[in-house]
LOGUNU-273269 format. One record per residue (C-alpha): z, x, y; residue in three letters; residue number from 0; chain. Coordinates in steps of 0.02 Angstrom, whole numbers, plus 50000, padded with zeros to 5 digits. Layout:
N
PT     up   east  north  rest   nr  kette
PT      Z      X      Y   ala  NUM      A
...
***
This chain:
284
PT     up   east  north  rest   nr  kette
PT  48589  49525  50229   unk    0      A
PT  48716  49649  50268   unk    1      A
PT  48882  49630  50208   unk    2      A
PT  49017  49522  50286   unk    3      A
PT  49149  49654  50352   unk    4      A
PT  49315  49598  50300   unk    5      A
PT  49434  49608  50447   unk    6      A
PT  49591  49695  50414   unk    7      A
PT  49639  49729  50587   unk    8      A
PT  49609  49534  50637   unk    9      A
PT  49728  49468  50451   unk   10      A
PT  49876  49609  50476   unk   11      A
PT  49891  49540  50695   unk   12      A
PT  49919  49394  50620   unk   13      A
PT  50038  49442  50471   unk   14      A
PT  50148  49540  50604   unk   15      A
PT  50165  49386  50716   unk   16      A
PT  50223  49292  50550   unk   17      A
PT  50347  49426  50525   unk   18      A
PT  50387  49446  50698   unk   19      A
PT  50455  49263  50694   unk   20      A
PT  50544  49269  50523   unk   21      A
PT  50632  49444  50594   unk   22      A
PT  50722  49353  50749   unk   23      A
PT  50787  49225  50637   unk   24      A
PT  50852  49324  50529   unk   25      A
PT  50933  49410  50688   unk   26      A
PT  50910  49608  50611   unk   27      A
PT  50817  49702  50502   unk   28      A
PT  50845  49875  50467   unk   29      A
PT  50708  50003  50410   unk   30      A
PT  50742  50189  50379   unk   31      A
PT  50595  50298  50367   unk   32      A
PT  50625  50492  50297   unk   33      A
PT  50508  50613  50339   unk   34      A
PT  50549  50795  50279   unk   35      A
PT  50433  50924  50341   unk   36      A
PT  50288  50936  50454   unk   37      A
PT  50137  50883  50372   unk   38      A
PT  50037  50823  50504   unk   39      A
PT  49951  50664  50402   unk   40      A
PT  50116  50585  50352   unk   41      A
PT  50194  50617  50542   unk   42      A
PT  50037  50516  50608   unk   43      A
PT  50084  50380  50444   unk   44      A
PT  50273  50374  50490   unk   45      A
PT  50238  50349  50701   unk   46      A
PT  50121  50205  50639   unk   47      A
PT  50244  50119  50542   unk   48      A
PT  50366  50177  50661   unk   49      A
PT  50292  50082  50794   unk   50      A
PT  50245  49946  50712   unk   51      A
PT  50429  49903  50667   unk   52      A
PT  50493  49923  50821   unk   53      A
PT  50362  49808  50890   unk   54      A
PT  50416  49643  50760   unk   55      A
PT  50597  49688  50820   unk   56      A
PT  50656  49786  50686   unk   57      A
PT  50780  49905  50697   unk   58      A
PT  50695  50051  50631   unk   59      A
PT  50774  50209  50600   unk   60      A
PT  50661  50378  50625   unk   61      A
PT  50748  50519  50512   unk   62      A
PT  50660  50696  50520   unk   63      A
PT  50720  50813  50416   unk   64      A
PT  50661  51026  50419   unk   65      A
PT  50531  51084  50293   unk   66      A
PT  50677  51190  50197   unk   67      A
PT  50791  51037  50167   unk   68      A
PT  50860  51040  49977   unk   69      A
PT  50846  50933  49864   unk   70      A
PT  51034  50880  49841   unk   71      A
PT  51022  50865  50035   unk   72      A
PT  50872  50722  50015   unk   73      A
PT  50976  50631  49876   unk   74      A
PT  51133  50641  49996   unk   75      A
PT  51058  50550  50131   unk   76      A
PT  50968  50438  50041   unk   77      A
PT  51119  50371  49941   unk   78      A
PT  51206  50374  50133   unk   79      A
PT  51046  50249  50161   unk   80      A
PT  51110  50149  50012   unk   81      A
PT  51282  50110  50062   unk   82      A
PT  51241  50084  50239   unk   83      A
PT  51239  49906  50291   unk   84      A
PT  51152  49922  50418   unk   85      A
PT  50967  49959  50329   unk   86      A
PT  50894  49847  50239   unk   87      A
PT  50739  49957  50191   unk   88      A
PT  50711  50121  50157   unk   89      A
PT  50557  50214  50155   unk   90      A
PT  50523  50406  50112   unk   91      A
PT  50382  50468  50172   unk   92      A
PT  50259  50557  50024   unk   93      A
PT  50230  50712  49979   unk   94      A
PT  50383  50809  49989   unk   95      A
PT  50407  50987  50012   unk   96      A
PT  50378  51085  49836   unk   97      A
PT  50563  51100  49814   unk   98      A
PT  50587  50922  49790   unk   99      A
PT  50572  50828  49655   unk  100      A
PT  50482  50666  49716   unk  101      A
PT  50538  50579  49561   unk  102      A
PT  50718  50599  49572   unk  103      A
PT  50700  50566  49770   unk  104      A
PT  50628  50382  49718   unk  105      A
PT  50744  50349  49582   unk  106      A
PT  50877  50375  49686   unk  107      A
PT  50810  50224  49812   unk  108      A
PT  50906  50066  49795   unk  109      A
PT  50783  49976  49708   unk  110      A
PT  50808  49814  49819   unk  111      A
PT  50792  49925  49953   unk  112      A
PT  50631  50020  49895   unk  113      A
PT  50525  49948  50026   unk  114      A
PT  50385  50054  49944   unk  115      A
PT  50383  49972  49774   unk  116      A
PT  50397  50129  49700   unk  117      A
PT  50551  50127  49600   unk  118      A
PT  50536  50099  49432   unk  119      A
PT  50638  49946  49436   unk  120      A
PT  50488  49885  49551   unk  121      A
PT  50334  49943  49455   unk  122      A
PT  50404  49880  49298   unk  123      A
PT  50445  49685  49360   unk  124      A
PT  50265  49713  49424   unk  125      A
PT  50203  49760  49252   unk  126      A
PT  50293  49618  49167   unk  127      A
PT  50233  49514  49294   unk  128      A
PT  50376  49474  49387   unk  129      A
PT  50342  49561  49548   unk  130      A
PT  50481  49606  49671   unk  131      A
PT  50447  49737  49799   unk  132      A
PT  50237  49794  49774   unk  133      A
PT  50167  49945  49849   unk  134      A
PT  50084  49874  50026   unk  135      A
PT  49922  49961  50006   unk  136      A
PT  49873  49848  49839   unk  137      A
PT  49959  49683  49917   unk  138      A
PT  49844  49725  50071   unk  139      A
PT  49697  49702  49967   unk  140      A
PT  49756  49541  49895   unk  141      A
PT  49780  49487  50048   unk  142      A
PT  49615  49522  50113   unk  143      A
PT  49528  49445  49927   unk  144      A
PT  49631  49273  49959   unk  145      A
PT  49568  49265  50166   unk  146      A
PT  49409  49273  50122   unk  147      A
PT  49415  49168  49993   unk  148      A
PT  49410  49278  49837   unk  149      A
PT  49477  49204  49689   unk  150      A
PT  49491  49343  49562   unk  151      A
PT  49496  49226  49424   unk  152      A
PT  49366  49251  49285   unk  153      A
PT  49283  49405  49397   unk  154      A
PT  49247  49569  49350   unk  155      A
PT  49338  49712  49436   unk  156      A
PT  49345  49897  49447   unk  157      A
PT  49467  49987  49508   unk  158      A
PT  49444  50189  49531   unk  159      A
PT  49594  50274  49549   unk  160      A
PT  49743  50281  49427   unk  161      A
PT  49899  50333  49556   unk  162      A
PT  50068  50257  49548   unk  163      A
PT  50053  50216  49735   unk  164      A
PT  49872  50099  49750   unk  165      A
PT  49762  50102  49577   unk  166      A
PT  49893  50036  49439   unk  167      A
PT  49986  49928  49566   unk  168      A
PT  49817  49856  49617   unk  169      A
PT  49746  49834  49428   unk  170      A
PT  49908  49755  49379   unk  171      A
PT  49893  49610  49532   unk  172      A
PT  49709  49587  49487   unk  173      A
PT  49775  49569  49308   unk  174      A
PT  49906  49443  49361   unk  175      A
PT  49770  49341  49460   unk  176      A
PT  49661  49336  49297   unk  177      A
PT  49546  49475  49345   unk  178      A
PT  49445  49566  49196   unk  179      A
PT  49507  49740  49255   unk  180      A
PT  49433  49908  49244   unk  181      A
PT  49539  50050  49300   unk  182      A
PT  49405  50220  49317   unk  183      A
PT  49462  50390  49362   unk  184      A
PT  49407  50582  49341   unk  185      A
PT  49373  50565  49149   unk  186      A
PT  49276  50399  49149   unk  187      A
PT  49116  50427  49075   unk  188      A
PT  48992  50344  49169   unk  189      A
PT  49076  50260  49320   unk  190      A
PT  48907  50176  49400   unk  191      A
PT  48882  50079  49236   unk  192      A
PT  49065  50024  49267   unk  193      A
PT  49054  49985  49460   unk  194      A
PT  48898  49903  49427   unk  195      A
PT  48974  49779  49320   unk  196      A
PT  49106  49711  49440   unk  197      A
PT  49127  49583  49560   unk  198      A
PT  49258  49660  49658   unk  199      A
PT  49300  49854  49686   unk  200      A
PT  49466  49945  49753   unk  201      A
PT  49412  50110  49782   unk  202      A
PT  49568  50238  49810   unk  203      A
PT  49530  50421  49764   unk  204      A
PT  49498  50498  49920   unk  205      A
PT  49322  50566  49893   unk  206      A
PT  49206  50525  50009   unk  207      A
PT  49067  50422  49971   unk  208      A
PT  49094  50409  49793   unk  209      A
PT  49031  50239  49787   unk  210      A
PT  48858  50226  49847   unk  211      A
PT  48729  50066  49865   unk  212      A
PT  48658  50065  49684   unk  213      A
PT  48821  50074  49598   unk  214      A
PT  48856  49912  49680   unk  215      A
PT  48836  49703  49611   unk  216      A
PT  48719  49630  49749   unk  217      A
PT  48849  49524  49836   unk  218      A
PT  49022  49616  49751   unk  219      A
PT  49185  49607  49862   unk  220      A
PT  49215  49778  49889   unk  221      A
PT  49399  49864  49974   unk  222      A
PT  49381  50050  50027   unk  223      A
PT  49563  50121  50012   unk  224      A
PT  49524  50313  50026   unk  225      A
PT  49538  50385  50166   unk  226      A
PT  49493  50576  50207   unk  227      A
PT  49473  50644  50364   unk  228      A
PT  49305  50766  50377   unk  229      A
PT  49219  50879  50507   unk  230      A
PT  49091  50696  50544   unk  231      A
PT  49271  50589  50554   unk  232      A
PT  49370  50493  50443   unk  233      A
PT  49249  50435  50305   unk  234      A
PT  49300  50297  50157   unk  235      A
PT  49271  50314  49993   unk  236      A
PT  49123  50195  50021   unk  237      A
PT  48962  50259  50061   unk  238      A
PT  48905  50147  50217   unk  239      A
PT  48754  50101  50133   unk  240      A
PT  48830  50000  50026   unk  241      A
PT  48850  49870  50166   unk  242      A
PT  48664  49810  50135   unk  243      A
PT  48721  49768  49956   unk  244      A
PT  48875  49693  49949   unk  245      A
PT  48942  49526  50015   unk  246      A
PT  49114  49577  50076   unk  247      A
PT  49158  49761  50123   unk  248      A
PT  49311  49818  50211   unk  249      A
PT  49250  49925  50371   unk  250      A
PT  49339  50117  50353   unk  251      A
PT  49426  50120  50487   unk  252      A
PT  49498  49945  50521   unk  253      A
PT  49515  49849  50335   unk  254      A
PT  49653  49907  50202   unk  255      A
PT  49762  50019  50328   unk  256      A
PT  49808  49913  50458   unk  257      A
PT  49841  49774  50295   unk  258      A
PT  49965  49901  50223   unk  259      A
PT  50072  49929  50395   unk  260      A
PT  50066  49731  50396   unk  261      A
PT  50148  49713  50217   unk  262      A
PT  50250  49848  50218   unk  263      A
PT  50352  49750  50391   unk  264      A
PT  50345  49611  50263   unk  265      A
PT  50431  49694  50131   unk  266      A
PT  50539  49770  50235   unk  267      A
PT  50605  49576  50272   unk  268      A
PT  50623  49536  50092   unk  269      A
PT  50703  49678  50080   unk  270      A
PT  50828  49583  50204   unk  271      A
PT  50827  49442  50119   unk  272      A
PT  50861  49511  49952   unk  273      A
PT  51007  49616  50029   unk  274      A
PT  51091  49446  50101   unk  275      A
PT  51046  49358  49943   unk  276      A
PT  50926  49246  50026   unk  277      A
PT  50830  49297  49887   unk  278      A
PT  50870  49326  49696   unk  279      A
PT  50839  49511  49660   unk  280      A
PT  50880  49557  49475   unk  281      A
PT  50986  49716  49501   unk  282      A
PT  51113  49644  49655   unk  283      A
***
């Protein structure tokens, strides 16, 4: 029996409706997105985020800087946004041009305005089990599991990829949900054997079709995060044939992608609540 597709578009639409109502109740939520340079993929991501934010009623400020912008100029902008009373959340689109130290810029964003959840204060609180802002993609994966009745408690989970953006935070969230978690990466000796034991798989390495049907435990829940644009179109990390084995599977596209946008909007609302003192943030 083919896998049930986890409809991220439908869940994201519902969540965005809830966010829209929360924003109306708050009266104003300000979000600044910063794009340095003209990377085509980054431009697409920013346009999607800006459109979704505007549709939800967020005052979305779209800041574009030339690729030659210096690190000091970016840092000065971030500090200005930190001090701007009209801005609740800040998102600096990665990657940045080579002359800019991404770590310095990430650390410069005020933690309570860091809607991406990349600042070490937010990453550290996630590690400690007291999450504040959480990266949107792994948060969206957890929301999809909950929506489809998958309780990670006591289950074996494999996360393929160890990035600070998806892999590591996804592993922390699954661990906090009481799964037994294995993180796999480019040095894993036998990826197929690790994946075959998993009840839940999060594939997030950007290698088309790296997860094949023979690697998947029958009935497993598979979340495909990796997205690669190829000559044949958009490909995920999960081979389409996995649908014949898995119990649940996110489509590509239409699975985890829409959830990332929806959870980013939720993070912007949370930032507004932090800044107003409606939620407690330890650095305020």
